[in-house]
C-alpha positions as CSV (number, residue, x, y, z in Angstrom):
1,M,123.0,91.8,120.6
2,P,120.9,92.9,123.8
3,I,123.1,96.2,124.0
4,E,124.0,98.1,120.8
5,F,126.0,101.4,120.7
6,A,126.4,104.4,118.5
7,I,129.4,106.7,118.5
8,D,128.8,110.1,117.5
9,R,132.6,111.7,117.5
10,G,131.3,115.2,116.5
11,R,129.9,115.3,120.2
12,D,132.1,113.3,121.8
13,F,129.0,110.9,122.8
14,T,128.1,107.3,122.8
15,L,124.6,105.8,123.0
16,F,124.1,102.4,124.4
17,T,120.8,101.0,124.1
18,G,119.6,97.8,126.1
19,S,117.0,95.7,125.2
20,G,115.2,92.3,126.5
21,V,117.0,90.3,128.9
22,L,120.4,91.5,130.0
23,T,123.3,89.4,131.6
24,V,126.9,89.9,132.7
25,D,128.0,88.4,129.2
26,D,126.3,91.3,127.5
27,F,128.0,93.8,129.2
28,L,131.3,92.2,129.1
29,G,130.7,91.8,125.0
30,V,129.8,95.4,124.8
31,F,132.5,96.9,126.8
32,D,135.0,94.9,124.8
33,A,133.5,96.1,121.5
34,Y,133.4,99.7,123.0
35,S,137.0,99.6,124.2
36,K,138.2,98.6,120.4
37,A,136.2,101.4,119.0
38,G,137.7,103.8,121.6
39,P,135.9,105.7,124.2
40,T,134.1,108.9,124.0
41,R,133.8,111.6,126.9
42,L,130.3,111.1,127.3
43,E,127.9,108.3,127.4
44,L,124.6,107.7,128.2
45,Y,123.2,104.0,128.8
46,D,119.5,103.7,127.8
47,F,118.0,100.5,129.8
48,R,114.3,101.8,129.3
49,E,113.6,98.7,127.0
50,V,115.0,96.2,129.4
51,T,112.8,93.4,130.2
52,E,114.6,91.5,132.8
53,S,118.2,91.6,134.2
54,R,119.8,88.6,135.2
55,L,122.9,90.1,137.2
56,S,123.9,89.1,140.4
57,G,125.0,91.9,143.2
58,E,128.6,90.0,142.6
59,E,128.1,90.4,138.6
60,I,127.6,94.1,139.2
61,R,130.5,94.2,141.6
62,T,132.3,92.4,138.7
63,L,131.3,95.2,136.4
64,S,132.3,98.4,138.5
65,M,135.6,96.9,138.7
66,I,136.1,96.5,135.1
67,G,135.3,100.3,135.0
68,V,138.2,100.9,137.5
69,A,140.3,98.9,135.1
70,K,139.6,100.9,132.2
71,S,139.8,104.2,134.0
72,A,143.4,104.8,132.1
73,E,141.4,104.5,129.0
74,R,138.5,107.5,129.7
75,I,139.1,111.1,128.6
76,P,139.6,113.3,131.4
77,G,136.3,114.9,132.5
78,S,134.5,111.6,131.3
79,R,130.6,111.5,132.1
80,T,128.1,108.2,132.0
81,V,124.6,108.3,132.6
82,L,122.3,105.3,132.9
83,V,118.6,105.8,132.5
84,A,116.8,103.3,133.7
85,A,112.7,103.6,134.2
86,S,111.7,100.3,135.8
87,S,112.7,100.2,139.6
88,S,114.5,96.8,139.4
89,A,116.9,98.4,136.4
90,Y,116.8,101.8,138.5
91,G,117.9,99.8,141.4
92,L,120.8,97.8,139.7
93,S,121.9,101.1,138.1
94,R,122.5,102.8,141.5
95,M,124.0,99.8,142.8
96,Y,126.7,99.9,140.0
97,Q,127.0,103.7,140.4
98,L,127.8,103.0,144.1
99,L,129.8,100.4,143.7
100,G,132.0,102.3,141.4
101,E,132.4,105.2,143.6
102,L,133.7,103.2,146.4
103,E,136.0,101.0,144.0
104,G,137.6,104.4,142.8
105,V,136.1,104.9,139.3
106,V,137.5,108.0,138.0
107,W,134.4,109.7,136.1
108,D,131.0,110.9,136.9
109,V,128.4,108.2,137.0
110,E,124.7,109.4,137.5
111,V,121.4,107.5,137.4
112,H,118.2,108.9,135.8
113,R,114.9,107.6,134.9
114,T,114.0,109.5,132.4
115,L,116.2,109.8,128.8
116,E,115.2,113.7,128.9
117,A,117.0,114.2,132.3
118,G,119.7,111.8,131.3
119,Y,120.8,113.8,128.2
120,A,120.3,117.0,130.2
121,S,122.5,116.1,132.9
122,L,125.5,115.6,129.7
123,G,124.6,119.0,128.1
124,L,123.2,117.4,125.5
125,T,119.6,116.6,123.8
126,A,118.4,113.4,121.8
127,Q,117.7,115.4,118.7
128,E,121.1,116.9,118.5
């Protein structure tokens, strides 16, 4: 699976790791599995190993709309960080962030270029 996730209930944190080529179906599948597992307050999506993203602007909008629909499932004060090193992944992540803000996603979404900055913005470290 191009996107995997691991939940750390002790830190109320989920780490999503993307790799290879990503499509909208990859996101839909992981969103469904995560929803069934039960969300955490803190999320970090690590897209540093993504080699290609096959997502159109309309598909990014669809993903942000899913975020709005799932707002009721999220814990108050939830935060999501997207880490994208490449320019293309960073641009798509920013598009998701901005569309979410426009559509009314009720949790904070940030985009960073380094894993360290992503963890720091959540008040965590990768080694915890």
